[in-house]
C-alpha positions as CSV (number, residue, x, y, z in Angstrom):
1,X,-47.5,-109.8,129.0
2,X,-44.7,-110.2,131.5
3,X,-45.8,-107.0,133.3
4,X,-49.3,-108.3,133.5
5,X,-48.2,-111.5,135.1
6,X,-46.1,-109.6,137.6
7,X,-49.2,-107.7,138.5
8,X,-51.0,-110.9,139.2
9,X,-53.1,-111.0,136.1
10,X,-53.7,-113.9,133.8
11,X,-52.0,-113.4,130.5
12,X,-50.8,-115.3,127.5
13,X,-49.5,-114.8,123.9
14,X,-51.9,-115.7,121.1
15,X,-51.3,-116.2,117.5
16,X,-53.3,-115.6,114.3
17,X,-51.6,-118.2,112.1
18,X,-52.8,-117.3,108.7
19,X,-53.0,-113.5,108.4
20,X,-52.3,-110.6,106.1
21,X,-50.4,-108.1,108.2
22,X,-51.1,-104.8,106.4
23,X,-48.3,-102.2,106.9
24,X,-49.4,-98.7,106.1
25,X,-45.7,-97.7,105.9
26,X,-44.6,-97.3,102.3
27,X,-47.6,-99.2,101.1
28,X,-46.0,-102.6,101.5
29,X,-48.1,-105.7,102.3
30,X,-46.6,-108.8,103.9
31,X,-48.3,-112.1,104.4
32,X,-47.2,-113.4,107.8
33,X,-48.4,-114.7,111.1
34,X,-49.4,-112.2,113.9
35,X,-49.1,-112.4,117.6
36,X,-50.6,-110.3,120.4
37,X,-51.3,-110.5,124.1
38,X,-54.4,-111.6,125.9
39,X,-54.9,-110.3,129.4
40,X,-57.7,-111.0,131.9
41,X,-58.8,-107.7,133.5
42,X,-61.7,-107.4,135.9
43,X,-63.1,-110.8,135.0
44,X,-62.9,-110.1,131.2
45,X,-60.3,-111.1,128.6
46,X,-58.8,-108.1,126.7
47,X,-56.6,-108.2,123.6
48,X,-53.5,-106.0,123.7
49,X,-52.1,-105.3,120.2
50,X,-49.4,-102.8,119.3
51,X,-47.5,-101.9,116.2
52,X,-49.9,-99.7,114.2
53,X,-50.8,-102.4,111.6
54,X,-54.0,-103.7,110.2
55,X,-54.3,-107.4,110.6
56,X,-56.6,-109.5,108.4
57,X,-57.0,-113.0,109.8
58,X,-58.6,-116.1,108.5
59,X,-58.9,-117.9,111.9
60,X,-59.6,-116.9,115.4
61,X,-56.5,-116.3,117.6
62,X,-55.2,-119.3,119.6
63,X,-53.0,-119.3,122.7
64,X,-49.4,-120.4,122.2
65,X,-46.6,-121.2,124.6
66,X,-44.0,-118.6,125.8
67,X,-41.3,-120.7,124.1
68,X,-43.0,-120.4,120.7
69,X,-43.5,-116.7,121.2
70,X,-39.8,-116.2,122.0
71,X,-38.9,-118.3,119.0
72,X,-40.9,-115.8,116.9
73,X,-39.0,-112.9,118.4
74,X,-35.6,-114.5,117.6
75,X,-36.8,-115.2,114.0
76,X,-38.0,-111.6,113.5
77,X,-34.7,-110.2,114.9
78,X,-32.7,-112.6,112.7
79,X,-34.6,-111.3,109.7
80,X,-33.9,-107.7,110.7
81,X,-30.2,-108.4,111.1
82,X,-30.0,-110.2,107.8
83,X,-31.6,-107.1,106.2
84,X,-28.8,-104.9,107.4
85,X,-26.1,-107.3,106.4
86,X,-25.1,-108.7,109.8
87,X,-25.3,-112.3,108.7
88,X,-23.4,-113.8,111.6
89,X,-25.7,-112.3,114.2
90,X,-28.7,-113.2,112.0
91,X,-27.6,-116.8,111.9
92,X,-27.3,-116.9,115.7
93,X,-30.8,-115.6,116.1
94,X,-32.3,-117.9,113.5
95,X,-30.6,-120.9,115.1
96,X,-32.0,-119.8,118.5
97,X,-35.5,-119.6,117.0
98,X,-35.3,-123.1,115.5
99,X,-33.8,-124.5,118.7
100,X,-36.8,-123.2,120.7
101,X,-39.4,-124.2,118.1
102,X,-38.2,-126.7,115.5
103,X,-41.6,-126.3,113.7
104,X,-41.1,-122.6,113.1
105,X,-41.4,-122.7,109.3
106,X,-40.7,-118.9,109.0
107,X,-37.4,-119.3,110.7
108,X,-36.4,-122.2,108.5
109,X,-37.4,-120.2,105.4
110,X,-35.3,-117.2,106.6
111,X,-32.4,-119.5,107.3
112,X,-32.6,-120.6,103.7
113,X,-32.5,-117.0,102.5
114,X,-29.4,-116.5,104.7
115,X,-27.7,-119.6,103.3
116,X,-28.4,-118.4,99.7
117,X,-27.0,-115.0,100.5
118,X,-23.9,-116.8,101.8
119,X,-23.6,-118.6,98.5
120,X,-24.6,-122.1,99.8
121,X,-27.5,-123.3,97.6
122,X,-27.5,-126.9,99.0
123,X,-27.9,-125.6,102.5
124,X,-30.6,-123.2,101.3
125,X,-32.5,-126.0,99.6
126,X,-32.4,-128.1,102.8
127,X,-33.7,-125.2,104.9
128,X,-36.5,-124.4,102.6
129,X,-37.3,-128.1,102.6
130,X,-37.5,-128.1,106.4
131,X,-39.9,-125.2,106.2
132,X,-42.1,-127.0,103.9
133,X,-42.0,-130.2,106.0
134,X,-43.6,-128.2,108.8
135,X,-45.9,-126.1,106.6
136,X,-46.4,-127.6,103.1
137,X,-48.4,-124.5,102.0
138,X,-45.8,-121.9,103.2
139,X,-45.9,-119.6,100.2
140,X,-42.6,-117.8,100.9
141,X,-40.7,-121.1,101.1
142,X,-42.4,-122.4,97.9
143,X,-41.5,-119.2,96.1
144,X,-38.0,-119.3,97.3
145,X,-37.6,-122.9,96.3
146,X,-38.8,-122.0,92.8
147,X,-36.3,-119.2,92.6
148,X,-33.5,-121.5,93.9
149,X,-34.1,-124.1,91.2
150,X,-34.4,-121.6,88.5
151,X,-31.1,-120.1,89.6
152,X,-29.5,-123.6,89.5
153,X,-31.1,-124.4,86.1
154,X,-33.1,-127.3,87.6
155,X,-36.1,-126.8,85.4
156,X,-38.2,-129.9,86.4
157,X,-37.9,-129.1,90.1
158,X,-38.7,-125.4,89.5
159,X,-41.8,-126.4,87.6
160,X,-42.8,-128.8,90.4
161,X,-42.6,-126.2,93.1
162,X,-44.2,-123.5,90.9
163,X,-47.2,-125.8,90.5
164,X,-47.4,-126.2,94.3
165,X,-47.0,-122.4,94.7
166,X,-49.8,-121.6,92.3
167,X,-52.1,-124.2,93.9
168,X,-51.5,-122.6,97.3
169,X,-52.1,-119.1,95.9
170,X,-55.4,-120.1,94.3
171,X,-56.6,-121.2,97.7
172,X,-55.4,-118.1,99.5
173,X,-57.9,-115.3,99.8
174,X,-55.1,-112.9,100.9
175,X,-53.2,-113.6,97.7
176,X,-56.3,-112.9,95.6
177,X,-56.7,-109.6,97.6
178,X,-53.2,-108.5,96.9
179,X,-53.6,-109.3,93.2
180,X,-56.8,-107.2,93.2
181,X,-55.0,-104.3,94.8
182,X,-52.4,-104.4,92.1
183,X,-55.0,-104.5,89.3
184,X,-56.9,-101.7,90.9
185,X,-53.8,-99.5,91.0
186,X,-53.3,-100.2,87.3
187,X,-56.9,-99.1,86.6
188,X,-58.0,-102.6,85.5
189,X,-61.1,-102.5,87.7
190,X,-62.8,-105.5,86.0
191,X,-59.9,-107.8,86.9
192,X,-59.7,-106.3,90.4
193,X,-63.3,-107.0,91.0
194,X,-62.9,-110.6,89.8
195,X,-60.0,-111.1,92.3
196,X,-61.9,-109.4,95.2
197,X,-64.9,-111.6,94.6
198,X,-62.7,-114.7,94.6
199,X,-61.2,-113.6,97.9
200,X,-64.7,-113.1,99.3
201,X,-65.9,-116.5,98.1
202,X,-63.1,-118.0,100.2
203,X,-63.3,-115.7,103.2
204,X,-66.5,-113.8,103.4
205,X,-66.0,-112.4,106.9
206,X,-63.3,-109.8,106.1
207,X,-64.7,-106.3,105.9
208,X,-61.6,-105.0,104.1
209,X,-62.4,-107.3,101.1
210,X,-65.9,-105.8,100.8
211,X,-64.8,-102.2,101.2
212,X,-62.3,-102.8,98.4
213,X,-64.9,-104.4,96.2
214,X,-67.2,-101.4,96.8
215,X,-64.4,-99.0,95.9
216,X,-63.8,-100.8,92.6
217,X,-67.5,-100.9,91.7
218,X,-67.7,-97.1,92.3
219,X,-64.7,-96.7,90.1
220,X,-66.6,-98.2,87.1
221,X,-69.8,-96.4,88.0
222,X,-71.7,-99.4,89.3
223,X,-73.4,-97.7,92.3
224,X,-75.9,-100.6,92.9
225,X,-73.3,-103.2,93.4
226,X,-71.1,-100.8,95.3
227,X,-73.9,-100.1,97.8
228,X,-74.4,-103.9,98.3
229,X,-70.7,-104.5,98.9
230,X,-70.6,-101.5,101.2
231,X,-73.5,-102.7,103.2
232,X,-71.8,-106.0,103.8
233,X,-68.6,-104.2,104.7
234,X,-70.4,-102.1,107.3
235,X,-72.0,-105.2,108.9
236,X,-68.5,-106.8,109.3
237,X,-66.3,-103.8,110.1
238,X,-65.9,-101.8,113.3
239,X,-66.2,-98.0,113.6
240,X,-62.5,-97.4,113.0
241,X,-62.5,-99.4,109.8
242,X,-65.6,-97.5,108.6
243,X,-63.9,-94.1,109.2
244,X,-60.7,-95.3,107.5
245,X,-62.5,-96.1,104.3
246,X,-65.1,-93.4,104.2
247,X,-63.1,-90.8,102.4
248,X,-61.9,-93.2,99.7
249,X,-65.4,-94.4,99.1
250,X,-66.9,-90.9,98.8
251,X,-64.0,-89.9,96.5
252,X,-62.7,-93.0,94.8
253,X,-59.2,-92.8,93.5
254,X,-58.6,-92.7,89.8
255,X,-55.9,-94.6,87.9
256,X,-52.5,-93.4,88.9
257,X,-53.7,-92.1,92.3
258,X,-54.0,-95.3,94.2
259,X,-51.6,-96.4,96.9
260,X,-48.4,-98.0,96.0
261,X,-48.5,-101.6,94.7
262,X,-47.7,-104.0,97.6
263,X,-44.3,-105.7,97.2
264,X,-43.9,-109.4,97.8
265,X,-41.9,-110.5,100.8
266,X,-39.7,-113.6,100.8
267,X,-39.0,-113.6,104.5
268,X,-41.8,-114.3,106.9
269,X,-42.4,-113.9,110.6
270,X,-44.8,-112.9,113.3
271,X,-45.7,-109.3,114.0
């Protein structure tokens, strides 16, 4: 984006706030925000996206300030440093992220994780609370709050936040999608189909949901419903998405041959 501006082009960072960023590496799925660049070239706006990830979004991208984008960078870097055990540097980066953008719920959540790793549950509780003040349906912060209260034997508060978490997950098509992937791996295609259909009822415009539903229908031998789901997927998906799924739909995987179950992530950020 900076290079584009130096070249005299209009450019800005844009964000997909509610997204499932699907990493192909090691079969892990993370629910997070996603940012990319929007550049005006030859009178037309073009999206520049890097990283080799598949992004499923619930809303159209929206432009954000440079300050917010830099806050996301510091948050992501802080999470990386925390993962390798450099807690001091992680704290500096997370503090910088929050100073730039106090409403960065992911940074507050990550700060809570860092406090808990530093054996400071009260500070962790406060940080998670700040995340939820800015984003009441932030699933990672809710999950971490449940774990914190269970760890400190505060059963009533754990139950309260567990109810909030479950309510959030029921309204989240990406959570339903991840549950379906897990059940599909186990060979429970009926349950997988149920979760895929719930995800589609909430968010019908995502081709990945329809491709996955078609795959599960094929696995139980229901060719008629598989064709219907596949037709919808092809209407919504681009050519790259169609090629990606073609082999799996022609030769659907059997139980024990599916990709690895996605693991939950308790830290969040922007990719």
